[in-house]
N, C-alpha and C positions, 0 to 999 in steps of 0.2 A: 504494500500500500504506500503510495507516494505521500510523504509528509506534507508537501506544499498543497497538494490537492485536498488532503484531509483538512488542513487549516482553512482553506477556502470553503469547504463544505460546512465546517463548524461556524464560520462567520455568516454565510449567506443562506443557509438552509434553515428549516424549522427545527433541526436537531436540538439546539440549545433550549428551545421552548419545551421539549419533551422532559428535560430535567427539571425545569421550573414547574411544569404542570404536575410532576410527581412530588417534588419536595414541598411546595407551598401547601397543597391540601393536606399532606401528611402532618406537617408541623401544626397547621391550623386545627386539625382533628385532635391532636394530642394536647395542645395548649388551650384551646377554646372550649373544649368539652370536658366536663368533670366526670370521669369514669373510674372503673376499678384499676386502670393503669396508673393512677396517681396514689393509690393507698396500699398500705401493708407491705409485707416482705416481697410481694411480687410486683411492686410498682416498677415501671419501665426504667426509672432512674435509680433503683435500689440495688440491683445485682446485674451481673453481666448476662446471665442466661435469660432472665425475664426481659432485659433490654432487647436481646436478639429475637425472642419469641414474640414480643409485642410488636416490634417493627415488621416482623414477618406477617403477623395477623393483619396489618394494614394493607397487604397485597390483595385482600378481599375486594378493595376498591381500586387500588393502584394498578393491579395487573390488567384488568379490562381497559383502563386508561392507556397503559403502555401499548396494548395491542391496537387500540384505535388510533393512537398517535403514529404508530409504525405504519398502519395502513394509509394514513394521510400522507406520510412521507413517501410511501410507495407509489402514490398517484401523481407525484410531481411531474414526471416525464410525460404522462398522459395529458395532464392539464396544460402543460406547455406545448403540446403537440410536436414534440421533437423525438418521439420514440423511433421513427423510421430513420431520422438523421443520425441518431446515436448508433444504430445498427450498421450504418454504412462506414463508421470510423474504424480504423485498424485496432483501436484499443479493445482488448477482450472484455466481454460482458461481465466476467467474474471480477475484473478489477473495478469496474464501476459499481458493481453490487457490494464489493468489500468496502469501498469508500462510503457508500450510502449507509450500510449497516454499521460500519465502524464508528461513524460520527454519532449516530444515535446511541450506540452501545456505550460510548465514552460518557455522554451526558447523563444517561440513566444510571450508570455505575457511580458517577460523581455525586449525583443527587442522593442516591441511597447511602453512599458513604458519609455524606454530610449529615444525613438524618441520624445515622448510627453514632457519629462523632458528637453530635449535640447531646445525645443521651449519655454517651460514654464519659464525657467530661464530668457530668453530674454523678455518674456511678462511682467514679474515682473518689469523690468526696463523701460517699455514703457507705462504702464497704472496705474492709481490709482484705477480703478474699478476691484475688485476681487469678485468672486462668484463661486459657484459649479454647476451652471446650465449646464456647458459644460461637466461635468464628465460622464453623461449617454451616450453621443455621443461617447466618447473614450472607455467606457466599452463595448458598443455594437461592436465597431471596433475590440477590442480584441477577443470578442466572435466569430466574423466572422472568424478571423484567426484560432482560436482553433477548431471551429466546422468544418471548411473547411479541416484542416489537419487531423482530426479524420475521416471525411468522406473519404478522400483520402486513409488513412490506410485501412479502412474497404473495400473499393472498390478494392484495390490492393490485399488484402487477398482473396477476392472472385474471382478476375480475375488475377491470378498471371502470368502476362506477362510483359516482358521488355517494351512493348508499352503502358502499362497502365498509368504510370506517365506522359509521354508527352501528351497522349491523354486526360487525365483528366485535365491537366493544360490548354491545348488549348481549350477544351470544356468550362472550366470555364471562360476563357478570352472571348470567343465568346458570352457566355451567358451575361457576364457583358456589353460587347459592345452593344449587341442588346437591353438590358434593358436601356442603357443610350442614345441610338441614334434612335431607331425605335419602338420596341415592347413596351418599357416602356414610350413612349411619346404619347400624345394626341394632335391633332391639334385643336387650339382654335382661335376664332376671337374676337378681341377687339371691343369696342363700335364704333370705327371709321372704322371698316372693315378690319384693318390690321390683318394678320394671324401670328400665332406663335405656338410653341409647349410648353406643360408643362408636368411634370411628372404625371403618373397615379399610382394607387396603386400597380400594378405589378412591377413597377420599384423599389419599396422599398424592393423587395426580393433580390436586388443587393446590394453589400456592398458599392458602391460608391455613392456620393452625387452630387447635382448640384453645380455650382460655387457659391462661397460666394459673395453676392451682398451688404449686409449691415452687420455691426458688431453686430447689435442687433437682427438679424434674427436667429432663432434656429429651431430645430426639435421638434415637439409636442410629448406629452406623449404617445398617441396612436401609433405613429411611433416606439418609443422605445419598447413598449409592443408587438406590432405585430412582429417586427424583432426578439425580444428575443424568442418568441414562435417558430418562423420558425427555428432559429438557434439551439434551444434545441432539436427540432425534428431532425435536421440534425446531431447533435452530437450523439443523441441516435441511429440513424440508423448506423452511422459509427462504434460506439462501438458494436452494435449488429452484424454487419458484421464481426468484428474482432473475436468474440467468436463463430460465427455460424459454425457448422461442416457439415451440410447437405444442399442440394439445397433448401429444403422446409424452413429450418430455415433462409437461406439467403433471400428467397422471402418474408418471414414474416418480416424480418428486415427492409424492405422498408416502412413498415406501419408508423413509427414515422415521417419520413421526409414528406411523403405525407399528413398525418394528420396535421402536423405542418404548411405546406404550405396552406392548406384549412382554418384552423383556423386563421392563420395570415391574410389571405386576407379578412376575416370578421372583424378583429380587425383594420387593417390598414385603414386610412381615404381615401375616394374616391376623395375628393376635394383637389386640389393642395394647396389651401389657408389654409387647415387644416394640411398639411404636414409641410410646412415651415411657421412658425408663428413668430410674433413679441414678443420678450421677454419684458414683460411690465416693469419689474424692470430695465432692461438695457436701455430701451427707455425713462424712466422717465426724465423729463427736470430739469436741474440745471441752475439757472439764476443769472445774475448780472444786476439788473435793467431790461431793455427791451430786453436784449440779453441772449438767452438761448441755451444750448447744451444738448445732452443726457448724461446720467451718464457714458457711455462708453468713452466719449470725454471730461469729466469734467476737465482733466488736461490742455486742450487747451482753457478753458474759459477766463483765464486771458489775453491771447494774442488776443482774439477775441473781448473782451468787448469794448476796446477803439475804434478800427476801426468800430465796429458795431454801437456804439453811434454816431460817426462822420458821418457815412453813413446816419443814420436816420436824423441827422441835415441837411445835404445837400439835402436830398430828401424833407424834410419839407420846406426848403427855395425855392426849385424849384416848388413843386406841391401844397404847401399850405395844406388845410384841406383834400386833396385827397392822401396825402403821407401816407405810412405805418408807424405804430407806434411801431413795434417790429421786432427783428431779431431772427430767430429760426432755428435750425437744422431740416431738413426735416425728419420726421419719417414715411412717407407714403411708403408702399411697394406695388407697382403696378405690374400687369402682364406685362411680357416682350412684347413690341410692342404696349402697350396702351399709350394714350396721357396723359402727366402729368396734374395735377390739381394744380392751384395756388390760393393764396389769395391776394387781393389788400391791406389788412391791415397788412400783415406780410411778411417780406422778408424771404422766405424759401431758405435754401442753403444746399449744401452737401459738406463735406470736400474733397470728391474725384472728385468733379466737375472740368472739365477742366478749367473753368474760374478762380477759386480761389485756386486750388490745389497748395500748397506750397507758396502761397502769404502771405505776412506779412506787417504790418504797413500800409503805404499809399496805396500800391497796393491792399491790402485786402479791404480797404475802397472802392476803385474804383470798385473792383469785386462785393461788396455788393450793391453798387449804381446801377451797371449794372444789377444785378439780380432783384433789386427792380423796374427797369424800364422795362426790357424785360426778364422775367424768362426763356423763351425757351420752345418750343413745340415739340422738337425732341422726337419721341417715345422712351419709356423706353428700354434701351439696344442698341439703335442705336447711330450712330455718323455721323457727317457731318458738312459742312460749307455752310451757306446760308443766307436767309433773316433775321433770328433771330440774327445772329452774326453781320450782317451789321447794323441792326436797333439798337442793343444794343450799338454798337460803336458810332453811331450818337447821341443816347439818352444820353449816358454818356458824350459825348462832349458837349451836350447842357447844362447839369447840371454843368460841370466843366469849360466850356469855351474853351476847346481844345480837339481835338481827341486823344484818348488813347486806342488803341486796347488792349483787355484783353486776358489773358491766356498765357500759355507757347506755343506760336506759333513759327514756323520756320520763318526765314526772308522772305521767299517766300510767305507764307500764310499771314504774317503781311502786306506785301506790297499789296497783293490782297485785303485784307479787307479795307485797307486805300484807295486804288484806287476806290473801290466801294462806300465807305462811304463818302469820302470828298466832292464830288460834291453835294450830298444830304444835307450834313451838311452846306455847303456854301449857298445853296439855302434856307435852313431853317433859318439860321442866318440873311439872307437878308430880311426876312418877318417881318411885324409888330409884336410886342409882342403878341397881341391877337391872331393873326393867328398862331404863333408858338405854343402857348398853345393849340389851337384847334387841331392842327396836333398831338401834343404830347398826348393829351387825346384820340384822335381817335386811335393812334398807340397803346397805352396801352390797350384800349378796345380789339383790335385785338390780342394783345400779351397775355392777360390774359384769353381770351376765346378760344384761339387757333383756331380762325376762321378768315381766311384771312391772308395776308402777311403783317406784321407790317412795313417792309421796304418799301413796295409799298405804304402804307398809308403815311409814312413820305415824300415820294417823290411826293405826291399828285396824286397817281394813282387811279385806278377804285375801289380799295378795301376801299377807304376812306369813 
């Protein structure tokens, strides 16, 4: 590719605008809308892997734009009515195609790189854990944009109509939406019978990703390999269509994308648990005595260690030898809709849990005591207010000697929790110490097994 020709292409074509149209909407989406990408441990500026996963998720909208812009670029010669003139020149068609595709590829790559750099500078200020495991996620994201744009160019050259760019962009958007919402999802049933959906291998042909649930969850190597094969086939088809001069050549040009899709489907994992996997290095525990967090959150260990040790002391004073002996960040990744699994000997917590999110000092101690007494059986990915919250409030009050509703609740919800919990707490405190311990033990058995209602047990109900 001639450098001088490429520079002229960058100055005088619409290629630079492709980068602007990708970068500006992406930054506007992230900064002007208040969403889950700004909160918790999975915020896009909190850790490197969430940064890569969040920016990849934006391809739900950006990839169709890249395809449409590529198609617009591919129509340039037809709009200028110089196609026949160019075919009469001695310069090979592949050289012209390489310059056209290269200019757009450079601007799209630069735009996505700037997007990642904007988040990356903020990640550096928020975490002590640095690694390169996030890089393949972003590189495949760039390849999605470039391959989509090249395919759009080739398709527009083969079908030179003003309707081609909007039709391709809309088709790509519909494809992505279907992969994310229906065709790319498989209905599954958890062990307790609750149904949910999880991605299947077809969904991985789409550029977008599922929502980031944990900072230490990443994409597996087979996903990167399969998507790369699919995208190289897509780019090869786009380039072949750019240089094809006959209907037969255009038909033959479809071979790479079809072959890439077939090979990719053999390489991509069929099991959702092999698509999104735990990064073992990121989930490795860093400890201060009995209190441990993952490496992704090691900067928060100093603030957690004191409240964690105090929580263990309070639990030991209340429960004796049945008390847990350690506090640990939960690294289990369960299917959405499944019932959580808990340990009696370890207080498992999540920094994004509603109970302790944002809590510090004494409030964090109370949150950990509450989790140690009633960890909660709400299915993964669900939310609600019920028996677990009421039982946790009563159990915490039993340990501390006073009711203290946990979590960032509104005044209305706090009043509701106290109204439900106080009568049971008063009844429990009025019982002899032996009977109190009996009810607390029965309540914890129900709470940790997720069988029965722990609040019903505390009130002396049938589940006892």
